[in-house]
N, C-alpha and C positions, 0 to 999 in steps of 0.2 A: 504494500500500500504506500501511497505517496505522502502520508502524514496529514492529509486533508480529511475533514469529516465527510462521511458518505452521504449521498442522496439516497433515500429509500423510496422506491417506486413500488406501489402495491396495486397491481393491475392484473386482471384475469384474461384479458384479450391479448393473444400472442402478437397480432398485427399492431395493436397500440403500443405494446412494449417495444417492438422493433422500430417503429416510427419515433417513439420517444427517445430511445437510445441513439438513433441516428441524429436526431435534432440536437441533443445534448452534445454529442461528439462534434458536430459541425459548428456549434457555438463555442468551441474550445473550452468546455467545462472539463476540468481535469479531476474533479472529485470522483471517487469511485461511486458506481451506482449499484445498489443492491436491489434485486428484483424478487418480489414475493408475489404469489398468485392468488392469495385470499386473505381475508381479514384475520382469521384464526391464526394462520401462519405468521402474519405480521405482528400480532400481539404477543405470541410466544417468543418471537425473535426480539422484539423491543423489551420485553420484561426481563430478558436474560442478558442485556447489555450492561456494561459498567458505564459510569458517567463519561469517560473519555471516548467511548464508542458511539454515543448518541448521534443520530443523523443531524445534518445541518438543516434538512427539510424533509418532510414526508409528502410525496405526491400520491394522493389517495383517491382511488375510484370509489364510487358509491355502490354500484350494483355488482356485488361479488358473491360467490358461494361461501357457505359456512358462517361467515360473519360479515355483514355489510360495512361499508365505509363509515356510515354514521355511528354504528356500534363501536368501531375502532376509535373514531374521533372521541366519542364519549368516554371510553376507557382510558385513552391517552390523557385527556384533560383532567381526569379524576386521579391520575397517578402523579405523585409529587416529583418523581424522577423524569417524567415525560411531558408534563403539562406545559412547559415553555418551548417545546419543540414546535417550530412552525409547521402547520399542516395546510397544504393546498389541495382542495378538492378538485380533482381532474376528472370530469365526468361528462357524459352525453346528456344528462338531465338538465333541461331548462325550466323545470317545474318550480314555480314560486315557493311552494311549501318545502321542497328539498333545499332550495337556496337559503330560505329563512332559517330552517332547522339547523343547517350546517353552521351558519354564523352564530346562532343561539348556543350551539354546543362548543363554540370556540375556534372554528376554522379561521385561518388567517387570510385565505383567499378562496375564491370559487371560480374556476375556469371551465367553461363549457368547451368540450372538444369539438372544434370545427369539423364538419363533414368533408370539406374540400382539403385535399392532401396538403397543398402549399400553405393554407391557412393554419392547419393543424401543426405543421412543421414550424412555422413562424411563431405560433403561440407557445410551443414548448421551448423554443430557443429563448424567448423573452422571459418565460417563467424560470428557466434554469439559470440564465444570466443574473436575474434579479436576486434569487434566493441564494445562489452559490457565490456570487461576486459582489453585488451591490449592497445587499442587506447586511447589517451588522447584528449578529445574533446576541442574545443575552450572554453575559460572561458568568462562568461559575463563581458562586460566592464562597469566599473563605468562611469557614466556621469561626465565629469570633471566639477568642480565648476568654475563658472566664477569669475574672479578677479574683485574686486570692482573697479569701474571706479573712478579714481582720477582726478579731474580737477584742473589745476594749472593756476592761473590768472597771 
């Protein structure tokens, strides 16, 4: 690995994974990309990471088998170790209730996958560039040292 935090792509469509990977490569994103195929696999993976291995961003589809993207988002935002990880919902759903619910659950962005190849490619390049290069993620906080207790008689 190159020392950069990974991008986690959780997507069950093989075609969308291939297009996303190609777009990230073309935009010169050098962060490693970890691809998982369903929400249950994503949560198992995320819960077993140490703090240094937490992804810089999670690109998360909504409609997936086993555990959908909203369930993953809800679980991530309830987990102290994962709640600050930026989550971009990357989905084909343009439904208002889906959009509203994702933001209510703590999504950082909601990107509808364009149907046209070139538009999809461009959207992924912009998302990747922003979250891997432009955005400044939260910094790990040091645990404050406790002051030594002084007892005065």
